PAPAFI-589539 format. One record per residue (C-alpha): residue number from 1; residue in one letter; x, y, z. Coordinates in steps of 0.5 Angstrom, whole numbers. Last residue first. Layout:
<recs>
    nr   rest      xx      yy      zz
   NUM      A       X       Y       Z
...
</recs>
This chain:
<recs>
    nr   rest      xx      yy      zz
    82      M     -92     116    -140
    81      E     -88     112    -146
    80      Y     -81     114    -147
    79      D     -80     116    -155
    78      L     -72     117    -153
    77      H     -74     125    -156
    76      A     -81     125    -153
    75      V     -78     123    -146
    74      I     -73     128    -147
    73      S     -77     134    -148
    72      L     -81     132    -143
    71      L     -76     133    -138
    70      I     -73     139    -141
    69      R     -80     142    -140
    68      I     -81     140    -133
    67      S     -75     143    -131
    66      K     -76     149    -135
    65      L     -82     150    -131
    64      M     -78     149    -124
    63      T     -80     144    -119
    62      I     -82     147    -113
    61      L     -82     144    -106
    60      S     -74     144    -106
    59      F     -69     139    -102
    58      T     -62     141    -101
    57      E     -56     136    -100
    56      E     -50     136     -97
    55      Y     -50     143     -93
    54      N     -53     139     -86
    53      F     -47     140     -82
    52      G     -41     144     -85
    51      P     -43     151     -83
    50      K     -48     150     -77
    49      Q     -55     150     -79
    48      S     -60     154     -74
    47      Y     -61     159     -79
    46      D     -64     155     -83
    45      K     -71     154     -80
    44      V     -74     150     -84
    43      V     -81     152     -87
    42      L     -88     149     -87
    41      K     -93     152     -91
    40      A    -100     155     -90
    39      K    -105     158     -94
    38      F    -112     161     -93
    37      T    -116     163     -98
    36      E    -121     169     -99
    35      V    -121     173     -92
    34      K    -126     179     -94
    33      G    -123     186     -94
    32      Y    -126     189    -100
    31      A    -121     187    -105
    30      K    -121     180    -103
    29      R    -116     178     -98
    28      K    -111     172     -98
    27      R    -109     169     -91
    26      K    -102     167     -89
    25      H    -100     162     -85
    24      V     -92     160     -84
    23      W     -91     153     -80
    22      K     -84     152     -76
    21      C     -79     148     -77
    20      G     -73     146     -73
    19      I     -66     142     -76
    18      T     -65     135     -73
    17      K     -59     133     -70
    16      T     -56     127     -71
    15      G     -52     122     -67
    14      K     -57     117     -68
    13      L     -61     117     -74
    12      A     -67     121     -73
    11      E     -74     116     -73
    10      V     -79     117     -78
     9      L     -86     120     -78
     8      E     -90     120     -85
     7      W     -92     125     -90
     6      V     -97     127     -94
     5      K    -101     121     -92
     4      N    -108     124     -93
     3      A    -109     121     -86
     2      Y    -102     123     -83
     1      M    -104     130     -86
</recs>
């Protein structure tokens, strides 16, 4: 992950507490049982959040197709270079 520059480690700000996370692994199998692919994703342990803390911002790793279409239509309408 570090070699591919997917993320970088940063120091937490003083006086803040980080929210935990865990890896979720999944095996996708073919009809006859052989493993076709392995998938892994890092998820936040949101159950450890407390009301009033860390609720100001939310982030999604997946962009909705509708959002991409809206963005592209704005770019086309304003004749921006891509």
